[in-house]
MDAnalysis code that builds the backbone (N, CA, C; Angstrom):
import MDAnalysis as mda
import numpy as np

u = mda.Universe.empty(222, n_residues=74, atom_resindex=np.repeat(np.arange(74), 3), trajectory=True)
u.add_TopologyAttr("name", ["N", "CA", "C"] * 74)
u.add_TopologyAttr("resid", np.arange(1, 75))
u.add_TopologyAttr("resname", ["UNK", "UNK", "UNK", "UNK", "UNK", "UNK", "UNK", "UNK", "UNK", "UNK", "UNK", "UNK", "UNK", "UNK", "UNK", "UNK", "UNK", "UNK", "UNK", "UNK", "UNK", "UNK", "UNK", "UNK", "UNK", "UNK", "UNK", "UNK", "UNK", "UNK", "UNK", "UNK", "UNK", "UNK", "UNK", "UNK", "UNK", "UNK", "UNK", "UNK", "UNK", "UNK", "UNK", "UNK", "UNK", "UNK", "UNK", "UNK", "UNK", "UNK", "UNK", "UNK", "UNK", "UNK", "UNK", "UNK", "UNK", "UNK", "UNK", "UNK", "UNK", "UNK", "UNK", "UNK", "UNK", "UNK", "UNK", "UNK", "UNK", "UNK", "UNK", "UNK", "UNK", "UNK"])
u.atoms.positions = np.array([
    [0.839, -1.180, 0.000],
    [0.000, 0.000, 0.000],
    [0.878, 1.235, 0.000],
    [0.378, 2.301, -0.537],
    [1.076, 3.581, -0.555],
    [0.369, 4.519, 0.404],
    [1.152, 5.179, 1.257],
    [0.586, 6.168, 2.166],
    [1.376, 7.459, 2.028],
    [0.742, 8.553, 2.384],
    [1.412, 9.842, 2.360],
    [1.652, 10.297, 3.787],
    [2.896, 10.637, 4.071],
    [3.280, 11.150, 5.384],
    [4.126, 12.390, 5.178],
    [3.676, 13.492, 5.715],
    [4.451, 14.720, 5.610],
    [4.696, 15.164, 4.182],
    [3.732, 14.919, 3.309],
    [3.859, 15.332, 1.914],
    [4.693, 14.396, 1.055],
    [5.158, 13.292, 1.615],
    [5.969, 12.320, 0.888],
    [5.207, 10.999, 0.804],
    [5.428, 10.254, -0.287],
    [4.782, 8.950, -0.437],
    [5.718, 7.838, 0.014],
    [5.159, 6.902, 0.773],
    [5.904, 5.754, 1.278],
    [5.132, 4.484, 0.976],
    [5.860, 3.401, 0.836],
    [5.270, 2.085, 0.641],
    [5.257, 1.374, 1.989],
    [4.156, 0.738, 2.286],
    [4.033, -0.048, 3.506],
    [3.579, -1.445, 3.097],
    [4.315, -2.439, 3.557],
    [3.978, -3.822, 3.222],
    [3.987, -4.641, 4.505],
    [2.888, -5.338, 4.733],
    [2.810, -6.207, 5.901],
    [3.230, -7.608, 5.495],
    [4.186, -8.147, 6.235],
    [4.670, -9.502, 6.008],
    [4.579, -10.239, 7.332],
    [3.442, -10.886, 7.548],
    [3.209, -11.568, 8.822],
    [3.145, -10.561, 9.958],
    [4.006, -10.717, 10.942],
    [4.020, -9.819, 12.093],
    [4.932, -8.626, 11.923],
    [5.411, -8.410, 10.690],
    [6.331, -7.302, 10.415],
    [5.712, -6.357, 9.398],
    [5.946, -5.090, 9.619],
    [5.501, -4.049, 8.695],
    [6.753, -3.428, 8.112],
    [6.873, -3.454, 6.782],
    [8.034, -2.856, 6.112],
    [7.646, -1.478, 5.615],
    [8.510, -0.507, 5.857],
    [8.280, 0.867, 5.448],
    [9.399, 1.264, 4.496],
    [9.013, 1.686, 3.291],
    [10.018, 1.995, 2.289],
    [9.613, 3.146, 1.399],
    [10.501, 3.429, 0.477],
    [10.298, 4.563, -0.397],
    [10.910, 4.281, -1.759],
    [10.249, 4.739, -2.793],
    [10.738, 4.590, -4.164],
    [11.805, 5.658, -4.401],
    [13.026, 5.218, -4.751],
    [14.130, 6.143, -5.012],
    [14.785, 5.738, -6.324],
    [14.750, 6.649, -7.286],
    [15.381, 6.365, -8.576],
    [14.854, 5.122, -9.256],
    [13.570, 4.855, -9.117],
    [12.964, 3.698, -9.754],
    [13.122, 2.399, -8.980],
    [13.829, 2.432, -7.860],
    [14.011, 1.238, -7.044],
    [13.427, 1.439, -5.656],
    [12.921, 0.349, -5.072],
    [12.368, 0.414, -3.725],
    [13.510, 0.339, -2.710],
    [13.526, 1.286, -1.814],
    [14.484, 1.285, -0.715],
    [13.700, 1.094, 0.568],
    [13.920, -0.034, 1.240],
    [13.220, -0.299, 2.493],
    [13.972, 0.385, 3.620],
    [13.255, 1.243, 4.342],
    [13.870, 2.043, 5.397],
    [13.878, 1.338, 6.740],
    [12.802, 0.605, 7.021],
    [12.707, -0.006, 8.340],
    [11.710, -1.149, 8.320],
    [11.950, -2.105, 9.193],
    [11.002, -3.189, 9.467],
    [10.508, -2.984, 10.889],
    [9.199, -2.974, 11.054],
    [8.578, -2.687, 12.345],
    [7.777, -3.902, 12.791],
    [7.998, -4.335, 14.003],
    [7.174, -5.409, 14.563],
    [5.783, -4.826, 14.820],
    [4.783, -5.397, 14.183],
    [3.410, -4.898, 14.314],
    [2.982, -4.881, 15.779],
    [3.424, -5.865, 16.552],
    [3.031, -5.945, 17.967],
    [3.537, -4.768, 18.783],
    [4.551, -4.039, 18.274],
    [5.085, -2.886, 18.999],
    [4.323, -1.590, 18.708],
    [3.461, -1.619, 17.703],
    [2.646, -0.433, 17.410],
    [1.593, -0.262, 18.497],
    [1.217, 0.986, 18.781],
    [0.120, 1.204, 19.738],
    [-1.161, 0.509, 19.256],
    [-1.992, 0.085, 20.192],
    [-3.227, -0.632, 19.875],
    [-4.064, 0.013, 18.785],
    [-4.374, 1.316, 18.892],
    [-5.201, 1.944, 17.846],
    [-4.551, 1.907, 16.464],
    [-3.229, 1.992, 16.409],
    [-2.533, 1.918, 15.114],
    [-2.631, 0.506, 14.540],
    [-2.467, -0.515, 15.390],
    [-2.604, -1.906, 14.935],
    [-4.010, -2.165, 14.425],
    [-5.010, -1.652, 15.150],
    [-6.405, -1.849, 14.746],
    [-6.677, -1.198, 13.396],
    [-6.146, 0.006, 13.183],
    [-6.329, 0.694, 11.897],
    [-5.660, -0.097, 10.780],
    [-4.480, -0.640, 11.051],
    [-3.771, -1.456, 10.072],
    [-4.591, -2.694, 9.725],
    [-5.140, -3.356, 10.744],
    [-5.963, -4.547, 10.522],
    [-7.213, -4.235, 9.705],
    [-7.762, -3.037, 9.904],
    [-8.965, -2.624, 9.159],
    [-8.638, -2.116, 7.766],
    [-7.355, -1.884, 7.502],
    [-6.955, -1.334, 6.206],
    [-7.197, 0.150, 6.078],
    [-7.326, 0.825, 7.215],
    [-7.577, 2.272, 7.221],
    [-6.246, 3.009, 7.333],
    [-5.593, 3.162, 6.197],
    [-4.248, 3.714, 6.157],
    [-4.196, 5.200, 6.476],
    [-5.315, 5.898, 6.357],
    [-5.346, 7.328, 6.655],
    [-5.717, 7.593, 8.117],
    [-5.921, 6.534, 8.897],
    [-6.278, 6.693, 10.308],
    [-5.177, 7.470, 11.038],
    [-5.551, 8.491, 11.810],
    [-4.553, 9.311, 12.504],
    [-3.626, 8.511, 13.432],
    [-4.125, 7.490, 14.080],
    [-3.280, 6.701, 14.982],
    [-2.177, 5.981, 14.210],
    [-2.522, 5.406, 13.063],
    [-1.529, 4.713, 12.254],
    [-0.556, 5.709, 11.640],
    [-1.064, 6.813, 11.145],
    [-0.204, 7.845, 10.555],
    [0.800, 8.363, 11.588],
    [0.341, 8.604, 12.803],
    [1.227, 9.103, 13.864],
    [2.312, 8.082, 14.197],
    [1.931, 6.818, 14.295],
    [2.904, 5.772, 14.615],
    [3.958, 5.664, 13.509],
    [3.529, 5.683, 12.260],
    [4.482, 5.565, 11.157],
    [5.348, 6.812, 11.029],
    [4.779, 7.972, 11.317],
    [5.558, 9.208, 11.302],
    [6.663, 9.141, 12.360],
    [6.348, 8.551, 13.509],
    [7.358, 8.377, 14.550],
    [8.491, 7.476, 14.093],
    [8.163, 6.417, 13.365],
    [9.186, 5.514, 12.830],
    [10.067, 6.278, 11.842],
    [9.455, 7.073, 10.981],
    [10.233, 7.844, 10.010],
    [11.127, 8.860, 10.695],
    [10.614, 9.524, 11.715],
    [11.429, 10.493, 12.461],
    [12.641, 9.808, 13.071],
    [12.442, 8.622, 13.626],
    [13.550, 7.864, 14.217],
    [14.563, 7.489, 13.138],
    [14.079, 7.114, 11.971],
    [14.965, 6.751, 10.858],
    [15.822, 7.944, 10.450],
    [15.212, 9.120, 10.378],
    [15.947, 10.344, 10.016],
    [17.016, 10.632, 11.070],
    [16.670, 10.499, 12.331],
    [17.640, 10.773, 13.399],
    [18.791, 9.769, 13.392],
    [18.501, 8.506, 13.074],
    [19.558, 7.493, 12.981],
    [20.509, 7.807, 11.841],
    [19.952, 8.366, 10.771],
    [20.762, 8.670, 9.598],
    [21.587, 9.946, 9.741],
    [21.305, 10.731, 10.759],
    [22.018, 12.013, 10.938],
    [23.379, 11.803, 11.554],
])
């Protein structure tokens, strides 16, 4: 699935208990992080299970993952 966070498009793929977060760069997919679904807050997990990608709880959780990724890369 494609979601928009902070004006940027990201790919999110669920693989069992893991959520992969990535981005298309130069025509290739670059996976930024793998997130254990069980570590997401309850409302974010519920939104993911319902397929409601625009849910504020899920968006906030994924934005936090992206912020952490940016800080790790600094």
